[in-house]
C-alpha positions as CSV (number, residue, x, y, z in Angstrom):
1,X,78.3,97.1,105.4
2,X,79.9,94.3,107.5
3,X,82.9,92.3,106.4
4,X,80.6,89.2,106.1
5,X,78.4,91.1,103.7
6,X,81.4,92.1,101.6
7,X,82.4,88.6,100.7
8,X,81.5,87.5,97.2
9,X,78.0,86.5,96.5
10,X,77.1,82.8,96.7
11,X,76.3,81.2,93.4
12,X,72.6,81.1,94.2
13,X,72.6,84.8,95.0
14,X,74.5,85.5,91.8
15,X,72.3,83.6,89.7
16,X,69.4,85.3,91.2
17,X,70.8,88.7,90.3
18,X,72.2,87.7,86.9
19,X,69.2,86.0,85.6
20,X,69.6,84.1,82.5
21,X,66.5,82.0,82.7
22,X,65.3,80.7,79.5
23,X,61.8,80.3,78.4
24,X,59.9,78.4,75.7
25,X,57.4,79.9,73.4
26,X,54.1,78.0,73.0
27,X,52.4,78.2,69.6
28,X,48.7,77.5,69.3
29,X,46.5,77.1,66.2
30,X,44.0,80.0,65.5
31,X,41.0,77.6,65.2
32,X,40.4,74.3,67.0
33,X,39.8,72.5,63.6
34,X,43.0,73.3,62.0
35,X,46.2,71.5,63.1
36,X,49.3,73.7,62.7
37,X,52.5,72.1,62.0
38,X,55.2,73.4,64.4
39,X,58.4,73.8,62.7
40,X,61.4,73.5,65.2
41,X,64.5,75.6,64.1
42,X,67.7,73.6,63.8
43,X,69.9,74.9,66.5
44,X,72.9,76.6,65.4
45,X,75.9,74.6,66.6
46,X,78.8,76.8,67.7
47,X,82.4,75.7,67.1
48,X,84.2,74.8,70.3
49,X,86.9,77.4,71.4
50,X,89.5,77.0,73.9
51,X,90.6,80.4,75.2
52,X,93.5,81.7,77.5
53,X,92.6,84.3,80.0
54,X,95.4,86.2,81.8
55,X,94.5,87.9,85.2
56,X,96.5,90.2,87.4
57,X,97.7,87.9,90.3
58,X,95.7,88.9,93.5
59,X,94.4,86.0,95.6
60,X,91.0,87.4,96.2
61,X,90.5,88.0,92.6
62,X,92.0,84.8,91.5
63,X,89.7,82.7,93.7
64,X,86.6,84.7,92.5
65,X,87.5,84.4,88.8
66,X,88.7,80.8,88.7
67,X,86.3,79.2,91.2
68,X,83.0,81.1,90.6
69,X,82.9,83.5,87.5
70,X,84.6,81.4,85.0
71,X,82.5,78.4,85.8
72,X,79.5,80.6,85.5
73,X,80.6,81.9,82.2
74,X,81.2,78.5,80.8
75,X,78.0,77.4,81.9
76,X,76.2,80.1,80.0
77,X,78.6,79.4,77.0
78,X,79.2,75.7,77.0
79,X,81.2,76.0,73.6
80,X,83.8,78.1,75.2
81,X,86.4,76.6,77.5
82,X,88.5,78.9,79.6
83,X,92.0,78.4,81.0
84,X,92.8,81.0,83.5
85,X,96.5,82.2,84.3
86,X,97.5,84.5,87.1
87,X,100.7,86.5,87.0
88,X,102.2,89.5,88.7
89,X,101.0,92.8,87.2
90,X,104.6,94.0,86.7
91,X,105.1,90.9,84.3
92,X,102.1,91.4,82.2
93,X,103.6,93.9,79.7
94,X,106.7,91.9,79.1
95,X,104.8,88.6,78.8
96,X,102.3,90.1,76.4
97,X,105.0,91.4,74.1
98,X,107.0,88.2,74.1
99,X,104.1,85.8,73.4
100,X,102.7,88.1,70.9
101,X,106.0,88.1,69.0
102,X,105.9,84.3,69.3
103,X,102.5,84.2,67.8
104,X,100.7,82.7,71.1
105,X,99.4,85.6,73.2
106,X,96.4,85.1,75.5
107,X,93.0,85.6,74.1
108,X,91.9,88.1,76.7
109,X,94.2,89.6,79.3
110,X,94.0,92.2,82.0
111,X,96.6,95.1,81.6
112,X,98.1,98.0,83.5
113,X,96.7,101.4,82.4
114,X,100.4,102.6,81.7
115,X,100.9,100.1,78.9
116,X,97.6,100.7,77.0
117,X,99.1,103.0,74.4
118,X,102.2,101.0,74.0
119,X,100.3,97.9,73.2
120,X,98.0,99.6,70.8
121,X,101.0,101.1,69.0
122,X,102.6,97.7,68.7
123,X,99.5,96.3,66.9
124,X,99.0,93.5,69.7
125,X,95.4,94.5,70.6
126,X,92.3,94.0,68.8
127,X,89.8,97.1,68.5
128,X,86.4,96.6,70.0
129,X,83.7,95.6,67.5
130,X,81.2,98.2,66.7
131,X,78.1,97.8,68.9
132,X,79.6,95.6,71.6
133,X,79.5,98.2,74.3
134,X,78.0,101.6,74.3
135,X,80.7,103.2,76.3
136,X,79.0,106.7,76.6
137,X,75.8,105.3,77.7
138,X,77.1,102.6,80.2
139,X,80.2,104.5,81.4
140,X,79.6,108.1,80.7
141,X,81.1,110.8,78.6
142,X,84.6,111.1,80.2
143,X,85.6,107.6,79.7
144,X,84.0,107.6,76.2
145,X,86.1,110.6,75.5
146,X,89.4,109.4,77.0
147,X,89.5,105.9,75.6
148,X,88.7,106.2,71.9
149,X,92.2,106.1,70.3
150,X,93.5,108.2,68.7
151,X,92.1,110.6,71.4
152,X,89.8,113.2,69.8
153,X,89.6,111.3,66.6
154,X,85.7,110.6,65.9
155,X,86.8,107.7,63.9
156,X,88.9,106.3,66.7
157,X,88.6,102.7,68.2
158,X,88.2,101.4,71.7
159,X,90.8,98.8,72.8
160,X,90.1,98.9,76.4
161,X,87.8,100.6,79.1
162,X,88.4,101.0,82.7
163,X,87.1,98.5,85.4
164,X,86.8,101.6,87.4
165,X,88.7,104.4,89.1
166,X,91.1,103.9,92.1
167,X,91.8,106.7,94.6
168,X,93.2,107.0,98.2
169,X,91.6,107.9,101.4
170,X,91.6,107.6,105.2
171,X,91.2,104.2,106.9
172,X,89.8,104.4,110.6
173,X,90.0,101.7,113.3
174,X,86.5,101.8,115.1
175,X,87.9,100.3,118.2
176,X,90.7,102.7,118.8
177,X,88.4,105.8,118.1
178,X,85.8,104.3,120.6
179,X,88.7,104.0,123.2
180,X,89.2,107.7,123.0
181,X,85.5,108.7,122.9
182,X,85.4,109.4,119.1
183,X,83.4,108.0,116.1
184,X,84.1,108.2,112.4
185,X,81.9,111.6,112.3
186,X,84.5,113.2,114.8
187,X,87.3,112.8,112.2
188,X,88.1,116.4,111.3
189,X,87.6,117.5,107.7
190,X,90.4,120.3,107.8
191,X,94.1,119.6,107.9
192,X,94.9,121.7,110.9
193,X,92.1,120.2,113.0
194,X,92.9,116.8,111.7
195,X,96.4,117.1,112.8
196,X,95.6,118.3,116.4
197,X,93.1,115.5,116.6
198,X,95.4,112.8,115.6
199,X,98.0,114.0,118.1
200,X,95.5,113.2,120.9
201,X,95.9,109.5,119.9
202,X,99.7,109.4,119.3
203,X,101.9,107.8,121.9
204,X,105.7,108.0,121.9
205,X,108.0,106.0,124.3
206,X,111.3,107.7,123.8
207,X,112.2,107.5,120.2
208,X,109.7,104.7,119.5
209,X,106.4,105.3,118.1
210,X,104.0,103.1,120.2
211,X,100.6,104.4,118.5
212,X,99.6,107.0,116.3
213,X,96.4,108.9,115.3
214,X,97.5,109.0,111.6
215,X,99.9,106.5,110.1
216,X,101.4,107.3,106.7
217,X,104.9,106.0,106.9
218,X,106.3,104.5,103.5
219,X,103.2,106.2,101.9
220,X,104.2,109.8,102.4
221,X,104.0,110.3,98.7
222,X,100.2,110.1,99.1
223,X,100.2,112.8,101.6
224,X,102.5,115.0,99.2
225,X,100.3,114.4,96.2
226,X,97.1,115.1,98.1
227,X,98.2,118.3,99.4
228,X,99.7,119.2,96.0
229,X,96.4,118.8,94.3
230,X,94.3,120.2,97.1
231,X,96.4,123.5,96.7
232,X,96.2,123.5,92.8
233,X,99.4,122.1,92.0
234,X,100.2,119.5,89.2
235,X,103.2,117.3,88.4
236,X,102.7,117.9,84.5
237,X,101.8,120.7,82.4
238,X,100.9,118.4,79.4
239,X,102.4,115.1,78.1
240,X,105.8,116.8,77.2
241,X,106.3,119.2,80.1
242,X,106.7,119.1,83.7
243,X,105.5,121.5,86.5
244,X,107.2,119.8,89.4
245,X,109.4,122.8,90.0
246,X,106.1,124.8,90.9
247,X,106.4,126.4,94.6
248,X,103.1,124.8,95.3
249,X,104.6,121.4,94.7
250,X,107.7,122.1,96.7
251,X,105.5,123.2,99.7
252,X,103.6,119.9,99.4
253,X,106.9,118.1,99.8
254,X,107.6,120.2,102.9
255,X,104.2,119.4,104.3
256,X,105.0,115.6,104.0
257,X,108.3,116.3,105.9
258,X,106.5,118.3,108.6
259,X,104.1,115.3,109.3
260,X,107.1,113.5,110.4
261,X,109.4,116.1,112.0
262,X,107.1,118.8,113.1
263,X,103.8,117.3,114.0
264,X,105.4,113.8,115.1
265,X,102.6,111.7,113.7
266,X,104.7,109.0,112.3
267,X,108.4,107.9,112.3
268,X,110.6,107.1,109.4
269,X,111.7,104.0,111.4
270,X,108.2,102.7,112.2
271,X,106.3,99.9,110.4
272,X,104.6,100.5,107.0
273,X,101.5,102.4,107.9
274,X,99.2,99.6,106.7
275,X,101.0,97.3,109.1
276,X,100.5,99.6,112.0
277,X,96.8,99.6,111.3
278,X,96.7,95.8,110.9
279,X,98.5,95.5,114.4
280,X,96.0,98.0,116.1
281,X,98.6,100.7,116.4
282,X,97.0,103.3,114.3
283,X,93.6,105.1,114.7
284,X,93.7,106.1,111.1
285,X,96.1,105.4,108.1
286,X,96.2,106.4,104.6
287,X,96.3,104.0,101.5
288,X,95.1,103.7,98.0
289,X,91.8,101.9,98.0
290,X,93.0,98.5,96.7
291,X,93.4,97.8,100.3
292,X,89.7,97.4,100.7
293,X,89.8,93.9,99.2
294,X,92.8,93.0,101.3
295,X,91.1,93.9,104.5
296,X,88.0,92.2,103.8
297,X,89.7,88.9,103.1
298,X,92.7,89.0,105.6
299,X,91.2,91.0,108.5
300,X,87.6,90.0,108.6
301,X,87.1,90.7,112.4
302,X,88.7,94.1,112.1
303,X,86.1,96.9,112.5
304,X,87.0,99.7,110.1
305,X,85.7,102.3,107.7
306,X,86.8,105.0,105.4
307,X,86.6,108.9,104.9
308,X,87.9,111.1,102.3
309,X,91.2,113.1,103.1
310,X,91.0,116.2,105.0
311,X,91.6,119.4,103.0
312,X,92.5,122.9,103.8
313,X,89.0,124.0,103.6
314,X,87.1,121.0,104.4
315,X,85.8,120.8,101.0
316,X,86.8,119.0,97.8
317,X,88.9,118.3,95.7
318,X,90.1,115.7,98.0
319,X,92.8,113.9,96.1
320,X,94.1,112.2,92.9
321,X,92.3,109.3,91.1
322,X,93.2,107.1,88.3
323,X,91.4,104.7,86.0
324,X,92.2,101.0,86.3
325,X,92.1,100.0,82.7
326,X,90.8,96.5,82.5
327,X,90.8,93.9,79.9
328,X,92.0,93.7,76.2
329,X,91.7,91.1,73.4
330,X,94.9,90.0,72.1
331,X,94.0,86.7,70.3
332,X,96.0,85.8,67.1
333,X,93.1,84.0,65.8
334,X,91.8,84.9,62.5
335,X,88.9,82.5,62.4
336,X,85.6,84.1,63.1
337,X,84.4,81.6,65.6
338,X,87.4,82.0,67.9
339,X,87.3,85.8,67.7
340,X,83.8,85.8,68.5
341,X,84.4,83.5,71.4
342,X,87.3,85.8,72.7
343,X,84.9,88.9,72.5
344,X,82.1,87.0,74.3
345,X,84.6,86.4,77.1
346,X,85.8,90.0,77.0
347,X,82.2,91.2,77.3
348,X,81.6,89.1,80.3
349,X,84.6,90.3,82.3
350,X,84.0,93.7,81.1
351,X,80.4,93.5,82.4
352,X,78.2,94.2,85.5
353,X,78.1,90.6,86.7
354,X,81.9,90.3,86.8
355,X,82.7,93.9,87.7
356,X,80.4,93.8,90.7
357,X,82.5,91.3,92.3
358,X,85.9,92.6,90.9
359,X,85.6,96.2,91.9
360,X,85.0,95.4,95.5
361,X,88.1,93.2,95.6
362,X,90.1,95.7,93.6
363,X,89.0,98.6,95.6
364,X,87.9,100.8,92.4
365,X,84.8,102.9,92.0
366,X,82.9,101.1,89.0
367,X,83.1,102.2,85.6
368,X,79.6,101.0,85.1
369,X,77.0,103.8,85.8
370,X,74.4,101.2,87.0
371,X,76.6,99.7,89.5
372,X,77.7,103.0,91.1
373,X,74.0,103.4,92.2
374,X,74.2,100.1,94.2
375,X,74.4,100.4,98.1
376,X,77.7,98.7,98.2
377,X,79.3,101.3,96.0
378,X,77.6,104.2,97.8
379,X,78.8,106.5,100.8
380,X,76.1,104.7,102.7
381,X,78.5,101.8,102.9
382,X,81.2,102.7,105.6
383,X,83.9,100.8,104.0
384,X,83.2,102.3,100.6
385,X,82.4,106.0,101.8
386,X,85.9,107.5,100.9
387,X,85.7,106.0,97.4
388,X,82.2,107.1,96.6
389,X,82.6,110.6,98.0
390,X,85.8,111.2,96.4
391,X,84.7,109.9,93.0
392,X,81.7,112.2,92.8
393,X,82.1,114.8,89.9
394,X,84.5,117.7,90.8
395,X,85.9,115.9,94.0
396,X,89.0,114.4,92.5
397,X,91.9,115.4,90.1
398,X,93.3,113.3,87.4
399,X,96.1,114.4,85.2
400,X,95.6,111.3,83.3
401,X,98.0,108.3,83.0
402,X,101.6,108.9,82.9
403,X,104.4,106.4,82.1
404,X,106.0,104.3,84.7
405,X,109.4,105.8,84.1
406,X,108.0,109.1,85.5
407,X,106.3,107.5,88.4
408,X,109.7,106.0,89.5
409,X,111.4,109.4,89.4
410,X,108.7,110.9,91.3
411,X,108.8,108.2,94.1
412,X,112.6,108.5,94.1
413,X,112.3,112.2,94.9
414,X,110.3,111.5,97.8
415,X,112.9,108.9,99.1
416,X,115.7,111.4,98.7
417,X,113.9,114.2,100.5
418,X,113.0,111.9,103.4
419,X,116.7,110.8,103.5
420,X,117.7,114.4,104.0
421,X,118.3,115.8,100.5
422,X,117.0,119.4,100.3
423,X,113.5,119.6,98.8
424,X,114.6,122.0,95.9
425,X,117.7,119.8,95.0
426,X,115.8,116.6,95.0
427,X,113.0,117.9,92.9
428,X,115.3,119.7,90.5
429,X,117.2,116.5,89.8
430,X,113.9,114.9,89.2
431,X,112.6,117.7,86.8
432,X,115.9,117.6,84.7
433,X,115.4,113.7,84.3
434,X,111.8,114.2,83.4
435,X,112.7,116.9,80.7
436,X,115.2,114.4,79.2
437,X,112.6,111.6,78.7
438,X,109.2,113.1,78.4
439,X,109.6,114.3,74.9
440,X,110.3,110.8,73.6
441,X,107.3,109.1,75.5
442,X,104.1,108.6,73.7
443,X,101.7,109.5,76.5
444,X,98.4,109.7,74.8
445,X,96.4,109.4,78.1
446,X,98.5,112.1,80.0
447,X,96.6,115.4,80.0
448,X,98.2,117.4,82.8
449,X,97.0,120.9,83.8
450,X,96.6,122.0,80.3
451,X,94.3,119.3,79.4
452,X,92.1,119.8,82.6
453,X,91.9,123.6,82.1
454,X,91.0,123.0,78.5
455,X,88.1,120.7,79.4
456,X,86.3,122.0,82.4
457,X,83.4,119.7,81.5
458,X,85.5,116.7,82.7
459,X,84.9,117.8,86.3
460,X,81.3,117.0,85.8
461,X,81.6,113.7,84.4
């Protein structure tokens, strides 16, 4: 699908898809000699509600929400007025907590998945009303099982569900491939072949990397994680114990280092891999798929597409994938009218019309089963190919959602290794720090290896 086709739908196109046409019912008498009195019901007047909506700050999503989707929502619901506020993702948790303590949190807000259990435990979030969304029917059994809290409790409640699932993949530049006589179909599916193939397009001038067949600098952690999961490694045994010392994990760190020092596909001193790609200096590059929306918006003339990561066998699993948890209701209102309005807004942003736009710009595979079958979210779309293929059942690994503190420790270990610290030493330091904090973290959505092994059915969901 071309970049032009990936821009948001026009209002006319959206309304054609969304429907919303009202009709009138014509009543007729049963005999021509009888005049029936038609009683017109008194319309129910809904109380006006002014709501605050917080959205993660990203220009493409901001524009879509403020200039298109919210006017459409308020057109459908004239009794509800929505004021949007956009803020950096890293600030959302802090501001939700502080505004809730002051008694004036937003009515509806997007959140980071790492903060869901914290917000639930603090009592800030409202549970989803019964019958508002049939999670299992509309999003599948895995999401239905994971997001009913407490996990495993048949009487649990839903406080949030994912927008979709984000993963990573290989991005290719069509023009550079063409220059070397390749197409995307020539991108090898096995690591050994991929490395040799990428080297044919890698150009060094002394110590300067002029062009690379595979850019990954400053995203080496994605290489390490991908290789680790492909070989059966995990960071975590469960929510309280780490597996980062496992030899398979240590080997994946070495693989990352070898991509620099042995295979010479990138340089620690070169640009961020995505910038190499933007500047036409990389035939392929790796990234998490949030990049899709950025490329469409900022580089509309760039000819690009995606494929899944190479693996050691050429077959999946390809890499890690994590749910992108979406919107929550945090309104402090106790009156029924405002609560109903907040849940009406929530159901709109957690609904196919909004998500059809959001998922493209966010680069996540939709949580809604109906959306996954649309062409734009299938492997038939060159720019969505890596996401669609990776997110097929059994093709990805998810340990669940772990705390940001642990994520920072893992990334720090990568930095130390690339700065010259022996792998075993850097990982051991990280393992000890993890062991100090993990017992105290309430990570209800972190399964680790134990959880995946105990639930083989999750691979089919």
